[in-house]
VEXDREN-2710 file (C-alpha; in Angstrom, 1 decimal):
% VEXDREN-2710
k/r/px/py/pz
1/MET/-0.1/0.1/0.1
2/VAL/1.5/3.3/-1.2
3/PRO/1.4/5.6/2.2
4/ALA/-1.4/8.0/1.5
5/SER/0.1/10.7/3.9
6/ALA/2.8/12.0/0.7
7/GLN/2.3/15.3/-0.4
8/SER/3.8/15.2/-3.8
9/GLN/1.7/15.2/-6.8
10/THR/1.1/15.9/-10.5
11/THR/-1.7/16.9/-12.6
12/LEU/-3.5/14.4/-15.4
13/THR/-4.7/17.4/-18.1
14/GLY/-5.4/15.1/-21.1
15/ALA/-6.6/11.9/-22.3
16/ILE/-7.3/10.5/-26.1
17/GLN/-8.6/7.3/-26.5
18/PHE/-8.4/6.0/-30.2
19/SER/-8.5/2.7/-32.4
20/THR/-5.4/0.7/-33.5
21/ASN/-3.9/-2.3/-35.0
22/SER/-2.3/-5.3/-33.7
23/THR/0.9/-3.5/-33.1
24/GLY/-0.6/-0.1/-31.4
25/ALA/-0.5/2.2/-34.6
26/SER/-3.5/4.3/-35.2
27/THR/-5.7/3.2/-37.8
28/GLY/-7.0/7.0/-38.0
29/ALA/-10.6/5.7/-38.0
30/ASP/-11.9/6.4/-34.1
31/TYR/-10.6/8.7/-31.6
32/TRP/-12.0/10.6/-28.8
33/ASN/-10.3/13.2/-26.3
34/THR/-10.8/15.2/-23.5
35/LEU/-10.4/18.6/-25.8
36/GLY/-13.8/20.6/-27.0
37/GLY/-13.9/22.4/-29.9
38/ASP/-12.3/20.2/-32.2
39/SER/-14.0/17.3/-34.5
40/ALA/-12.9/14.4/-32.4
41/TRP/-15.6/12.8/-30.1
42/ASP/-15.6/13.8/-26.8
43/LEU/-13.9/11.3/-24.3
44/TRP/-16.0/11.5/-21.0
45/LEU/-14.5/10.5/-17.6
46/ALA/-16.5/9.4/-14.1
47/LEU/-15.9/8.3/-11.0
48/ASN/-18.4/5.5/-11.1
49/ALA/-19.7/2.7/-13.7
50/ASP/-23.1/4.1/-14.3
51/ALA/-21.4/8.0/-14.7
52/THR/-23.7/9.5/-12.9
53/ALA/-20.6/10.8/-10.9
54/PRO/-19.1/12.7/-13.7
55/VAL/-15.6/14.0/-14.3
56/ASN/-16.1/16.6/-16.8
57/GLY/-18.7/17.6/-19.6
58/PRO/-21.9/17.5/-19.8
59/SER/-21.0/19.9/-22.8
60/ASP/-18.2/19.6/-24.9
61/ALA/-16.7/23.1/-23.7
62/GLN/-16.5/21.3/-20.5
63/SER/-14.8/18.0/-21.9
64/GLY/-10.9/19.4/-20.5
65/ILE/-9.6/17.9/-17.5
66/SER/-7.2/18.8/-14.6
67/ILE/-7.1/16.4/-12.0
68/PRO/-4.6/16.4/-9.1
69/LEU/-3.1/13.1/-8.7
70/GLN/-1.3/12.9/-5.1
71/ALA/1.8/10.7/-4.1
72/GLY/0.3/7.5/-2.0
73/LYS/-3.0/7.2/-3.7
74/SER/-4.7/5.3/-6.4
75/TYR/-7.4/6.9/-8.9
76/LYS/-9.4/5.0/-11.1
77/TYR/-11.8/7.1/-14.1
78/TYR/-14.6/5.0/-15.8
79/ILE/-14.4/6.2/-19.5
80/PHE/-17.3/6.9/-21.9
81/ALA/-16.8/7.1/-26.1
82/TYR/-19.9/7.5/-28.6
83/PRO/-19.4/4.2/-30.5
84/TYR/-18.7/5.4/-34.3
85/SER/-17.8/2.2/-35.8
86/ALA/-16.3/-1.6/-35.0
87/PHE/-12.9/-1.8/-34.1
88/SER/-11.3/-4.4/-32.1
89/VAL/-7.9/-3.0/-30.6
90/ASN/-7.8/0.4/-29.1
91/GLY/-4.7/2.7/-27.6
92/LEU/-4.9/5.3/-24.7
93/ASN/-2.5/8.1/-24.4
94/LEU/-2.2/10.6/-21.5
95/PHE/-0.7/13.7/-21.1
96/PHE/0.2/15.8/-17.6
97/ASP/1.2/19.2/-16.1
98/GLY/-0.5/20.9/-19.2
99/ASN/1.6/19.4/-21.8
100/ASN/-0.8/18.0/-24.1
101/SER/1.1/17.9/-27.1
102/THR/3.7/15.1/-25.8
103/PRO/1.7/11.8/-24.3
104/VAL/4.0/10.6/-21.5
105/ILE/1.8/7.3/-20.9
106/SER/0.9/5.5/-24.1
107/VAL/-0.3/1.9/-24.1
108/PHE/-2.8/-0.5/-26.4
109/GLY/-4.7/-3.9/-25.7
110/ALA/-7.6/-5.7/-27.4
111/LEU/-11.0/-4.9/-26.7
112/ASN/-12.8/-6.1/-23.8
113/SER/-9.2/-7.4/-22.0
114/ALA/-7.8/-5.9/-19.3
115/SER/-4.3/-7.1/-20.6
116/PHE/-2.3/-4.0/-22.4
117/LEU/1.4/-3.1/-23.4
118/PRO/2.9/0.0/-23.5
119/ASN/3.1/1.6/-26.8
120/SER/5.3/3.0/-29.1
121/SER/3.8/3.0/-32.4
122/SER/2.1/6.1/-34.4
123/THR/-0.3/7.6/-32.2
124/PHE/-1.6/11.2/-31.3
125/THR/-1.4/14.3/-29.6
126/LEU/-4.7/15.5/-27.7
127/GLN/-5.0/17.7/-30.7
128/PHE/-5.1/14.4/-32.9
129/THR/-1.7/15.2/-34.6
130/PRO/0.4/12.1/-35.0
131/ILE/3.2/11.3/-33.1
132/ALA/5.2/8.5/-31.7
133/GLY/3.8/6.8/-28.5
134/ALA/5.7/7.5/-25.4
135/GLY/6.3/3.4/-24.9
136/LYS/6.0/3.3/-21.3
137/SER/3.2/3.1/-18.8
138/PHE/4.5/5.3/-16.4
139/TYR/5.2/9.4/-15.8
140/SER/8.1/10.8/-13.7
141/SER/7.5/14.1/-12.7
142/ASP/8.9/16.3/-9.3
143/GLY/9.4/13.5/-7.0
144/VAL/6.4/11.4/-7.9
145/ILE/6.2/8.4/-10.2
146/ALA/2.3/8.4/-12.0
147/VAL/1.8/4.6/-12.9
148/LEU/-1.2/3.0/-15.1
149/THR/-1.8/-0.2/-13.1
150/GLY/-5.2/-0.9/-14.8
151/TYR/-6.8/-0.2/-18.5
152/ASP/-9.3/-1.9/-20.5
153/PHE/-12.0/-0.9/-23.0
154/ASN/-15.1/-2.7/-23.6
155/SER/-17.8/-2.9/-26.2
156/PRO/-21.5/-1.5/-25.7
157/ALA/-23.0/-4.8/-24.7
158/THR/-21.8/-5.4/-21.6
159/PRO/-23.5/-3.3/-18.6
160/PRO/-23.4/-0.1/-17.7
161/GLY/-23.7/0.3/-21.7
162/ASN/-26.1/2.7/-22.5
163/VAL/-25.6/5.5/-20.2
164/CYS/-24.5/8.6/-22.2
165/GLN/-24.7/10.5/-25.5
166/PRO/-21.7/12.4/-27.5
167/ASP/-22.2/16.0/-25.8
168/ALA/-24.0/14.8/-22.6
169/PHE/-23.9/12.0/-19.4
170/ALA/-27.5/10.7/-20.3
171/PRO/-29.5/7.6/-21.6
172/GLY/-29.1/7.8/-25.6
173/ASP/-30.1/6.0/-28.8
174/ALA/-26.8/4.3/-28.9
175/ALA/-25.1/2.0/-26.1
176/CYS/-21.9/3.6/-25.4
177/LEU/-18.3/2.3/-25.4
178/PHE/-16.7/2.0/-21.8
179/GLY/-13.6/0.8/-19.8
180/SER/-11.6/2.2/-17.1
181/PHE/-8.2/3.0/-16.2
182/THR/-6.5/3.5/-12.9
183/LEU/-3.3/5.7/-11.9
184/GLN/-1.3/4.7/-8.7
185/VAL/0.9/7.4/-7.7
186/TRP/4.6/6.8/-5.6
187/PRO/7.1/8.8/-4.2
188/ALA/9.8/8.5/-6.6
189/ALA/13.4/6.6/-5.9
190/VAL/15.4/5.8/-8.9
191/LEU/15.8/2.8/-11.1
192/SER/18.5/2.1/-14.1
193/LEU/19.3/-0.6/-16.2
194/SER/22.7/-1.7/-17.5
195/GLN/21.3/-2.0/-21.2
196/THR/18.2/-0.4/-22.9
197/ASN/17.1/-3.2/-25.0
198/GLY/17.8/-7.0/-25.2
199/SER/16.1/-10.5/-25.6
200/PRO/14.6/-12.4/-23.3
201/GLY/17.3/-14.5/-20.9
202/THR/19.6/-11.6/-21.4
203/LYS/21.2/-11.1/-18.0
204/ILE/20.7/-7.0/-16.8
205/THR/21.9/-5.6/-14.2
206/LEU/19.5/-3.5/-12.4
207/THR/20.8/-0.2/-10.1
208/GLY/18.4/1.4/-7.7
209/SER/18.9/4.2/-5.4
210/GLY/16.7/6.6/-3.0
211/PHE/15.3/3.5/-1.0
212/ALA/15.1/2.9/2.9
213/ALA/18.4/1.9/3.8
214/SER/18.2/-2.5/4.1
215/GLU/14.7/-3.1/3.1
216/THR/13.5/-5.2/0.7
217/VAL/13.2/-4.4/-2.9
218/GLU/10.8/-6.0/-5.3
219/ILE/11.5/-5.9/-8.9
220/TYR/8.5/-6.6/-11.5
221/ALA/8.6/-6.8/-15.5
222/GLY/5.5/-5.3/-17.0
223/HIS/3.2/-4.4/-14.4
224/ILE/3.6/-4.3/-10.8
225/GLY/2.0/-7.2/-8.7
226/ALA/2.7/-9.5/-11.7
227/PRO/5.7/-12.3/-11.9
228/PRO/8.3/-10.3/-10.5
229/LEU/11.6/-10.2/-12.6
230/PHE/14.2/-11.0/-9.7
231/THR/12.0/-11.9/-6.8
232/SER/13.6/-9.7/-4.3
233/THR/17.2/-7.8/-3.1
234/THR/17.9/-5.6/-0.6
235/SER/19.1/-2.5/-0.5
236/ASP/21.9/-1.1/1.5
237/ALA/22.8/1.3/4.1
238/SER/22.4/4.0/1.8
239/GLY/19.4/2.7/0.4
240/ALA/20.9/1.7/-2.9
241/PHE/21.2/-1.5/-4.5
242/ALA/22.5/-3.6/-7.9
243/VAL/21.2/-7.2/-8.5
244/THR/21.6/-8.6/-11.9
245/ALA/19.0/-10.7/-13.4
246/ARG/17.7/-12.4/-16.6
247/GLU/14.8/-11.0/-19.1
248/PRO/12.1/-12.8/-18.7
249/GLN/9.8/-13.8/-21.6
250/HIS/7.8/-10.7/-23.0
251/PRO/6.4/-9.8/-26.2
252/TYR/8.3/-7.7/-28.7
253/GLY/8.7/-3.5/-27.7
254/PRO/8.9/-1.7/-24.7
255/MET/8.8/-3.3/-21.3
256/ASP/8.2/-1.3/-18.1
257/VAL/10.3/-2.3/-15.1
258/TYR/9.4/-1.4/-11.6
259/ALA/11.6/-1.8/-8.6
260/VAL/9.0/-1.4/-5.5
261/GLY/10.6/-0.6/-1.9
262/VAL/8.6/-3.0/0.8
263/SER/8.9/-0.5/3.7
264/SER/9.1/2.6/2.2
265/HIS/6.5/2.0/-0.6
266/LYS/8.5/4.0/-2.9
267/LEU/8.9/3.1/-6.8
268/GLY/11.8/3.2/-9.4
269/ALA/10.8/2.3/-13.0
270/ALA/12.8/2.0/-16.3
271/THR/11.8/0.6/-19.0
272/LEU/13.3/-2.0/-21.9
273/SER/13.2/-2.4/-25.2
274/VAL/12.3/-6.8/-26.1
275/THR/13.9/-7.8/-29.3
276/PRO/13.4/-11.1/-30.3
277/VAL/15.7/-14.4/-30.7
278/LEU/15.9/-18.0/-31.6
279/ILE/17.4/-20.5/-29.6
280/MET/18.0/-23.9/-31.0
281/ASP/17.7/-26.8/-29.0
282/PRO/19.6/-29.1/-29.6
283/GLY/22.5/-26.3/-31.1
284/SER/24.0/-29.0/-33.1
285/ALA/22.9/-31.6/-35.6
286/ALA/23.6/-33.3/-39.0
287/PRO/21.8/-32.6/-42.3
288/GLY/18.3/-34.5/-42.5
289/ALA/18.3/-34.2/-38.3
290/SER/15.8/-32.1/-36.1
291/THR/16.1/-29.4/-34.1
292/ALA/14.0/-27.4/-32.0
293/ALA/13.9/-23.8/-33.0
294/ASN/12.8/-21.7/-29.7
295/VAL/11.4/-18.1/-30.7
296/PHE/11.2/-15.5/-28.0
297/GLY/10.4/-11.8/-28.1
298/PHE/8.2/-11.6/-31.1
299/GLY/4.5/-10.1/-31.2
300/ALA/1.9/-11.7/-29.0
301/GLY/-0.1/-14.1/-31.0
302/GLU/1.9/-13.2/-34.0
303/THR/3.1/-16.1/-36.9
304/VAL/6.8/-16.3/-37.4
305/ASP/8.2/-17.5/-40.2
306/ILE/11.4/-19.6/-40.0
307/TYR/14.1/-19.5/-42.4
308/TRP/17.3/-21.5/-43.0
309/ASN/20.1/-18.8/-44.2
310/ASN/22.4/-20.4/-46.4
311/PRO/20.9/-21.3/-48.7
312/ARG/17.7/-19.1/-47.9
313/GLN/14.9/-21.6/-47.4
314/LEU/11.6/-21.6/-45.6
315/LEU/11.4/-24.1/-43.1
316/GLY/7.7/-23.7/-41.2
317/ALA/6.4/-21.1/-39.4
318/ALA/5.0/-20.7/-35.6
319/THR/2.6/-18.9/-33.7
320/ALA/4.0/-16.7/-31.0
321/ASN/1.9/-17.1/-27.4
322/GLY/0.8/-14.0/-25.9
323/GLU/4.4/-13.5/-24.5
324/GLY/6.0/-13.6/-27.9
325/SER/7.2/-17.3/-27.4
326/SER/6.8/-20.5/-29.4
327/ALA/8.7/-23.4/-30.7
328/LEU/8.9/-25.2/-34.1
329/THR/10.6/-28.6/-34.9
330/ILE/12.8/-27.8/-38.3
331/THR/14.2/-30.5/-40.3
332/ILE/18.0/-29.4/-40.9
333/PRO/18.3/-29.1/-44.7
334/ALA/20.3/-31.9/-46.6
335/ASN/22.4/-28.9/-48.6
336/ALA/23.1/-27.1/-45.2
337/SER/26.6/-26.5/-45.2
338/PRO/29.3/-28.0/-42.8
339/GLY/29.7/-25.6/-39.1
340/ILE/27.8/-22.8/-37.7
341/ASP/24.6/-22.1/-40.1
342/GLY/22.6/-19.2/-39.4
343/VAL/18.4/-19.5/-38.7
344/ILE/16.0/-16.5/-39.4
345/GLY/12.6/-15.8/-37.7
346/ILE/10.7/-13.4/-39.2
347/GLY/7.4/-12.0/-37.1
348/GLN/4.6/-11.5/-40.1
349/THR/2.9/-8.6/-37.9
350/THR/5.4/-6.9/-36.6
351/LYS/8.3/-7.6/-39.1
352/ALA/10.7/-8.2/-36.0
353/ILE/14.2/-10.2/-36.9
354/GLY/15.5/-12.8/-34.6
355/LEU/18.4/-14.7/-35.2
356/GLY/20.3/-18.1/-34.1
357/GLU/22.6/-20.5/-35.1
358/VAL/23.4/-24.5/-35.5
359/VAL/26.3/-26.0/-35.8
360/VAL/26.2/-28.4/-38.7
361/GLU/27.9/-31.5/-38.1
END
């Protein structure tokens, strides 16, 4: 639990919701924001699921937001958007402290799902100008870190459904799209990584400071409370630590890493870019023999084509799971050259490329 007595704060000043493809890139079709007087549909925020306690609105001129967020507290907002057209993946950008031209939290996820990922693809400013996503789920400023700990967006078939129109909280002609997002605000510590990108399984040194002396620090990958990257470590007398851990399985793209002080409730945050890799098992085989191509760090659910490098030929395809991992048994080509040969995986959605190698006997 974050201590409620903390006084540091930041201010949430904008939000834009939009449809994306499966990699988080905006489709440019459906978008709603908390900025009145423009061509976008209005995005309504409320403190409860039936929208009887609205945060903004009910007129277009009142669609703007300015919400103080205090360290030590958690904030949940229900969001409602007028249904425009069908889509299956959606993104959310959040803006803080009056800078509504640069999103500092950018995520995307499937409709009707509470699972979301940081988004570094093409998104929008609050004014609906194309811009790259922040690629992270947290915002650090003036001694606090605001973390997006929950986000989902749902079809209108699920209650509460029909709760608003484009310009007013009221029963209307069409059921609303709706969902929620949750921000938890922490006193800030410092976390840094020995490298900014790497494939699952890579050893990474994590360094922290600003924690309490000799306290347990839990380190999480992806989301706070998810299975930890490293179960725990202990800070020294100055509140610092350094620990080495292997990067966990995670889909291609940015991955947030969090260090949480168990007694101080301070938080350090950093971002790591996950890159693909192929691990062959066994790592040596004769022509005509079989080996498994284990793929890691590709897009969640995407098809990965597996190629022998020389001479280049398609060996088959694997389908990645939700963590971007899979395995495919391949046959070493009869014309493979003796020695080290490359195996290549190409994600058919992300276009990400992972490399592996086999020693041909």
